[in-house]
PyMOL commands that place a pseudoatom at each C-alpha (Angstrom):
pseudoatom trace, name=CA, resn=MET, resi=1, chain=A, elem=C, hetatm=0, pos=[99.513, -56.607, -218.800]
pseudoatom trace, name=CA, resn=SER, resi=2, chain=A, elem=C, hetatm=0, pos=[100.126, -55.163, -215.407]
pseudoatom trace, name=CA, resn=THR, resi=3, chain=A, elem=C, hetatm=0, pos=[100.327, -57.452, -212.452]
pseudoatom trace, name=CA, resn=GLN, resi=4, chain=A, elem=C, hetatm=0, pos=[100.542, -54.620, -209.937]
pseudoatom trace, name=CA, resn=ALA, resi=5, chain=A, elem=C, hetatm=0, pos=[98.082, -54.548, -207.094]
pseudoatom trace, name=CA, resn=ASP, resi=6, chain=A, elem=C, hetatm=0, pos=[94.944, -52.516, -207.711]
pseudoatom trace, name=CA, resn=HIS, resi=7, chain=A, elem=C, hetatm=0, pos=[94.521, -50.108, -204.831]
pseudoatom trace, name=CA, resn=GLY, resi=8, chain=A, elem=C, hetatm=0, pos=[92.058, -47.879, -206.664]
pseudoatom trace, name=CA, resn=HIS, resi=9, chain=A, elem=C, hetatm=0, pos=[88.308, -47.782, -206.909]
pseudoatom trace, name=CA, resn=GLN, resi=10, chain=A, elem=C, hetatm=0, pos=[86.249, -50.440, -205.118]
pseudoatom trace, name=CA, resn=LEU, resi=11, chain=A, elem=C, hetatm=0, pos=[82.516, -50.895, -205.645]
pseudoatom trace, name=CA, resn=ILE, resi=12, chain=A, elem=C, hetatm=0, pos=[81.918, -52.091, -202.078]
pseudoatom trace, name=CA, resn=PRO, resi=13, chain=A, elem=C, hetatm=0, pos=[84.081, -52.768, -199.015]
pseudoatom trace, name=CA, resn=ARG, resi=14, chain=A, elem=C, hetatm=0, pos=[85.565, -56.253, -198.705]
pseudoatom trace, name=CA, resn=PRO, resi=15, chain=A, elem=C, hetatm=0, pos=[82.908, -58.403, -197.024]
pseudoatom trace, name=CA, resn=GLU, resi=16, chain=A, elem=C, hetatm=0, pos=[83.454, -60.613, -194.023]
pseudoatom trace, name=CA, resn=GLN, resi=17, chain=A, elem=C, hetatm=0, pos=[84.055, -64.243, -194.888]
pseudoatom trace, name=CA, resn=THR, resi=18, chain=A, elem=C, hetatm=0, pos=[80.681, -65.559, -193.792]
pseudoatom trace, name=CA, resn=PRO, resi=19, chain=A, elem=C, hetatm=0, pos=[78.047, -67.062, -196.078]
pseudoatom trace, name=CA, resn=ASP, resi=20, chain=A, elem=C, hetatm=0, pos=[75.563, -64.242, -195.398]
pseudoatom trace, name=CA, resn=ALA, resi=21, chain=A, elem=C, hetatm=0, pos=[78.103, -61.448, -195.907]
pseudoatom trace, name=CA, resn=LEU, resi=22, chain=A, elem=C, hetatm=0, pos=[79.398, -63.042, -199.105]
pseudoatom trace, name=CA, resn=ARG, resi=23, chain=A, elem=C, hetatm=0, pos=[75.865, -63.483, -200.455]
pseudoatom trace, name=CA, resn=THR, resi=24, chain=A, elem=C, hetatm=0, pos=[75.002, -59.863, -199.670]
pseudoatom trace, name=CA, resn=ALA, resi=25, chain=A, elem=C, hetatm=0, pos=[78.161, -58.669, -201.419]
pseudoatom trace, name=CA, resn=LEU, resi=26, chain=A, elem=C, hetatm=0, pos=[77.561, -60.856, -204.463]
pseudoatom trace, name=CA, resn=ALA, resi=27, chain=A, elem=C, hetatm=0, pos=[74.020, -59.495, -204.748]
pseudoatom trace, name=CA, resn=VAL, resi=28, chain=A, elem=C, hetatm=0, pos=[75.599, -56.065, -205.286]
pseudoatom trace, name=CA, resn=VAL, resi=29, chain=A, elem=C, hetatm=0, pos=[78.630, -56.841, -207.471]
pseudoatom trace, name=CA, resn=ASP, resi=30, chain=A, elem=C, hetatm=0, pos=[77.435, -59.809, -209.559]
pseudoatom trace, name=CA, resn=PRO, resi=31, chain=A, elem=C, hetatm=0, pos=[73.800, -60.748, -208.844]
pseudoatom trace, name=CA, resn=GLY, resi=32, chain=A, elem=C, hetatm=0, pos=[73.637, -63.020, -211.873]
pseudoatom trace, name=CA, resn=ARG, resi=33, chain=A, elem=C, hetatm=0, pos=[75.803, -65.519, -209.990]
pseudoatom trace, name=CA, resn=LEU, resi=34, chain=A, elem=C, hetatm=0, pos=[73.584, -65.858, -206.888]
pseudoatom trace, name=CA, resn=GLU, resi=35, chain=A, elem=C, hetatm=0, pos=[72.070, -69.149, -208.047]
pseudoatom trace, name=CA, resn=GLU, resi=36, chain=A, elem=C, hetatm=0, pos=[75.535, -70.539, -208.801]
pseudoatom trace, name=CA, resn=MET, resi=37, chain=A, elem=C, hetatm=0, pos=[76.663, -69.467, -205.344]
pseudoatom trace, name=CA, resn=GLN, resi=38, chain=A, elem=C, hetatm=0, pos=[73.739, -71.261, -203.702]
pseudoatom trace, name=CA, resn=ASP, resi=39, chain=A, elem=C, hetatm=0, pos=[74.315, -74.422, -205.750]
pseudoatom trace, name=CA, resn=THR, resi=40, chain=A, elem=C, hetatm=0, pos=[78.006, -74.557, -204.843]
pseudoatom trace, name=CA, resn=LYS, resi=41, chain=A, elem=C, hetatm=0, pos=[77.181, -73.797, -201.195]
pseudoatom trace, name=CA, resn=ASP, resi=42, chain=A, elem=C, hetatm=0, pos=[74.740, -76.701, -201.102]
pseudoatom trace, name=CA, resn=GLY, resi=43, chain=A, elem=C, hetatm=0, pos=[77.395, -78.964, -202.611]
pseudoatom trace, name=CA, resn=ALA, resi=44, chain=A, elem=C, hetatm=0, pos=[80.043, -77.801, -200.140]
pseudoatom trace, name=CA, resn=PHE, resi=45, chain=A, elem=C, hetatm=0, pos=[77.795, -78.402, -197.146]
pseudoatom trace, name=CA, resn=THR, resi=46, chain=A, elem=C, hetatm=0, pos=[76.789, -81.832, -198.470]
pseudoatom trace, name=CA, resn=LYS, resi=47, chain=A, elem=C, hetatm=0, pos=[80.462, -82.791, -198.846]
pseudoatom trace, name=CA, resn=ALA, resi=48, chain=A, elem=C, hetatm=0, pos=[81.226, -81.428, -195.385]
pseudoatom trace, name=CA, resn=VAL, resi=49, chain=A, elem=C, hetatm=0, pos=[78.636, -83.765, -193.875]
pseudoatom trace, name=CA, resn=GLU, resi=50, chain=A, elem=C, hetatm=0, pos=[79.729, -86.740, -195.988]
pseudoatom trace, name=CA, resn=TRP, resi=51, chain=A, elem=C, hetatm=0, pos=[83.421, -86.186, -195.287]
pseudoatom trace, name=CA, resn=GLN, resi=52, chain=A, elem=C, hetatm=0, pos=[82.872, -85.089, -191.671]
pseudoatom trace, name=CA, resn=SER, resi=53, chain=A, elem=C, hetatm=0, pos=[85.159, -82.175, -192.427]
pseudoatom trace, name=CA, resn=LEU, resi=54, chain=A, elem=C, hetatm=0, pos=[84.804, -78.425, -192.708]
pseudoatom trace, name=CA, resn=SER, resi=55, chain=A, elem=C, hetatm=0, pos=[87.355, -78.210, -195.524]
pseudoatom trace, name=CA, resn=PRO, resi=56, chain=A, elem=C, hetatm=0, pos=[84.705, -78.118, -198.311]
pseudoatom trace, name=CA, resn=VAL, resi=57, chain=A, elem=C, hetatm=0, pos=[83.007, -75.198, -196.557]
pseudoatom trace, name=CA, resn=ARG, resi=58, chain=A, elem=C, hetatm=0, pos=[86.317, -73.384, -196.066]
pseudoatom trace, name=CA, resn=SER, resi=59, chain=A, elem=C, hetatm=0, pos=[87.101, -73.885, -199.762]
pseudoatom trace, name=CA, resn=TRP, resi=60, chain=A, elem=C, hetatm=0, pos=[83.663, -72.552, -200.715]
pseudoatom trace, name=CA, resn=VAL, resi=61, chain=A, elem=C, hetatm=0, pos=[84.159, -69.440, -198.583]
pseudoatom trace, name=CA, resn=LEU, resi=62, chain=A, elem=C, hetatm=0, pos=[87.618, -68.742, -200.020]
pseudoatom trace, name=CA, resn=THR, resi=63, chain=A, elem=C, hetatm=0, pos=[86.498, -69.304, -203.612]
pseudoatom trace, name=CA, resn=TRP, resi=64, chain=A, elem=C, hetatm=0, pos=[83.586, -66.905, -203.295]
pseudoatom trace, name=CA, resn=ALA, resi=65, chain=A, elem=C, hetatm=0, pos=[85.594, -64.369, -201.292]
pseudoatom trace, name=CA, resn=ARG, resi=66, chain=A, elem=C, hetatm=0, pos=[88.161, -64.421, -204.118]
pseudoatom trace, name=CA, resn=ASP, resi=67, chain=A, elem=C, hetatm=0, pos=[85.533, -64.049, -206.848]
pseudoatom trace, name=CA, resn=ILE, resi=68, chain=A, elem=C, hetatm=0, pos=[83.830, -61.205, -204.986]
pseudoatom trace, name=CA, resn=GLU, resi=69, chain=A, elem=C, hetatm=0, pos=[87.214, -59.537, -204.459]
pseudoatom trace, name=CA, resn=ILE, resi=70, chain=A, elem=C, hetatm=0, pos=[87.659, -59.509, -208.221]
pseudoatom trace, name=CA, resn=ALA, resi=71, chain=A, elem=C, hetatm=0, pos=[84.112, -58.307, -208.915]
pseudoatom trace, name=CA, resn=ARG, resi=72, chain=A, elem=C, hetatm=0, pos=[84.255, -55.483, -206.361]
pseudoatom trace, name=CA, resn=ARG, resi=73, chain=A, elem=C, hetatm=0, pos=[87.442, -54.049, -207.911]
pseudoatom trace, name=CA, resn=PRO, resi=74, chain=A, elem=C, hetatm=0, pos=[86.679, -52.859, -211.471]
pseudoatom trace, name=CA, resn=ALA, resi=75, chain=A, elem=C, hetatm=0, pos=[90.330, -52.742, -212.581]
pseudoatom trace, name=CA, resn=LEU, resi=76, chain=A, elem=C, hetatm=0, pos=[90.925, -56.302, -211.394]
pseudoatom trace, name=CA, resn=SER, resi=77, chain=A, elem=C, hetatm=0, pos=[87.664, -57.453, -212.969]
pseudoatom trace, name=CA, resn=SER, resi=78, chain=A, elem=C, hetatm=0, pos=[88.697, -55.836, -216.253]
pseudoatom trace, name=CA, resn=ARG, resi=79, chain=A, elem=C, hetatm=0, pos=[92.068, -57.610, -216.179]
pseudoatom trace, name=CA, resn=LEU, resi=80, chain=A, elem=C, hetatm=0, pos=[90.285, -60.918, -215.620]
pseudoatom trace, name=CA, resn=ALA, resi=81, chain=A, elem=C, hetatm=0, pos=[87.863, -60.357, -218.504]
pseudoatom trace, name=CA, resn=GLN, resi=82, chain=A, elem=C, hetatm=0, pos=[90.655, -59.325, -220.872]
pseudoatom trace, name=CA, resn=ALA, resi=83, chain=A, elem=C, hetatm=0, pos=[92.722, -62.382, -219.956]
pseudoatom trace, name=CA, resn=GLN, resi=84, chain=A, elem=C, hetatm=0, pos=[89.750, -64.725, -220.343]
pseudoatom trace, name=CA, resn=SER, resi=85, chain=A, elem=C, hetatm=0, pos=[88.948, -63.287, -223.764]
pseudoatom trace, name=CA, resn=ARG, resi=86, chain=A, elem=C, hetatm=0, pos=[92.429, -64.199, -225.026]
pseudoatom trace, name=CA, resn=LEU, resi=87, chain=A, elem=C, hetatm=0, pos=[92.785, -67.670, -223.509]
pseudoatom trace, name=CA, resn=GLU, resi=88, chain=A, elem=C, hetatm=0, pos=[91.890, -69.431, -226.758]
pseudoatom trace, name=CA, resn=HIS, resi=89, chain=A, elem=C, hetatm=0, pos=[93.721, -67.052, -229.084]
pseudoatom trace, name=CA, resn=GLU, resi=90, chain=A, elem=C, hetatm=0, pos=[95.166, -68.654, -232.192]
pseudoatom trace, name=CA, resn=ASP, resi=91, chain=A, elem=C, hetatm=0, pos=[98.591, -67.248, -231.340]
pseudoatom trace, name=CA, resn=PRO, resi=92, chain=A, elem=C, hetatm=0, pos=[99.982, -69.534, -228.612]
pseudoatom trace, name=CA, resn=ALA, resi=93, chain=A, elem=C, hetatm=0, pos=[102.124, -66.730, -227.171]
pseudoatom trace, name=CA, resn=ILE, resi=94, chain=A, elem=C, hetatm=0, pos=[99.066, -64.542, -226.642]
pseudoatom trace, name=CA, resn=ALA, resi=95, chain=A, elem=C, hetatm=0, pos=[97.107, -67.428, -225.105]
pseudoatom trace, name=CA, resn=GLU, resi=96, chain=A, elem=C, hetatm=0, pos=[100.049, -68.218, -222.815]
pseudoatom trace, name=CA, resn=GLU, resi=97, chain=A, elem=C, hetatm=0, pos=[100.334, -64.590, -221.693]
pseudoatom trace, name=CA, resn=ALA, resi=98, chain=A, elem=C, hetatm=0, pos=[96.578, -64.564, -221.053]
pseudoatom trace, name=CA, resn=LEU, resi=99, chain=A, elem=C, hetatm=0, pos=[96.928, -67.649, -218.864]
pseudoatom trace, name=CA, resn=ARG, resi=100, chain=A, elem=C, hetatm=0, pos=[99.729, -65.976, -216.889]
pseudoatom trace, name=CA, resn=GLU, resi=101, chain=A, elem=C, hetatm=0, pos=[97.618, -62.853, -216.421]
pseudoatom trace, name=CA, resn=LEU, resi=102, chain=A, elem=C, hetatm=0, pos=[94.592, -64.902, -215.375]
pseudoatom trace, name=CA, resn=SER, resi=103, chain=A, elem=C, hetatm=0, pos=[96.714, -66.675, -212.788]
pseudoatom trace, name=CA, resn=ALA, resi=104, chain=A, elem=C, hetatm=0, pos=[98.122, -63.345, -211.566]
pseudoatom trace, name=CA, resn=VAL, resi=105, chain=A, elem=C, hetatm=0, pos=[94.619, -61.910, -211.114]
pseudoatom trace, name=CA, resn=LEU, resi=106, chain=A, elem=C, hetatm=0, pos=[93.415, -64.974, -209.189]
pseudoatom trace, name=CA, resn=ASP, resi=107, chain=A, elem=C, hetatm=0, pos=[96.567, -64.956, -207.028]
pseudoatom trace, name=CA, resn=GLU, resi=108, chain=A, elem=C, hetatm=0, pos=[96.219, -61.226, -206.280]
pseudoatom trace, name=CA, resn=ALA, resi=109, chain=A, elem=C, hetatm=0, pos=[92.587, -61.623, -205.275]
pseudoatom trace, name=CA, resn=MET, resi=110, chain=A, elem=C, hetatm=0, pos=[93.292, -64.663, -203.105]
pseudoatom trace, name=CA, resn=GLU, resi=111, chain=A, elem=C, hetatm=0, pos=[96.180, -62.912, -201.386]
pseudoatom trace, name=CA, resn=ALA, resi=112, chain=A, elem=C, hetatm=0, pos=[93.906, -59.952, -200.652]
pseudoatom trace, name=CA, resn=VAL, resi=113, chain=A, elem=C, hetatm=0, pos=[91.175, -62.058, -199.051]
pseudoatom trace, name=CA, resn=ARG, resi=114, chain=A, elem=C, hetatm=0, pos=[93.616, -64.122, -197.033]
pseudoatom trace, name=CA, resn=GLY, resi=115, chain=A, elem=C, hetatm=0, pos=[95.076, -60.892, -195.646]
for i in range(1, 115): cmd.bond("trace and resi %d" % i, "trace and resi %d" % (i + 1))
show_as sticks, trace
zoom trace
């Protein structure tokens, strides 16, 4: 598996890291996850009030920015899907390589959104 950065085709430009921009982007690249996004947003805002801290909201934004980064880049999304499909392989070496690739994809996406 390649862990090189994917600088190729992108479905949409990288959205701003605001709840509205992320929601709009998700509606294009993975609309089936909109309800999940809203549920996790509600949870993050509830925790922010309870904890009197913005860290749950910041975590929510980064998590969804990362997931949208993956979804908007078909090659990166394909790498993620391939890795996920092999995570529970009966051959431990294949499952271990899949875990490394999954981690590499998540790291690459997070690095991209953090700039």
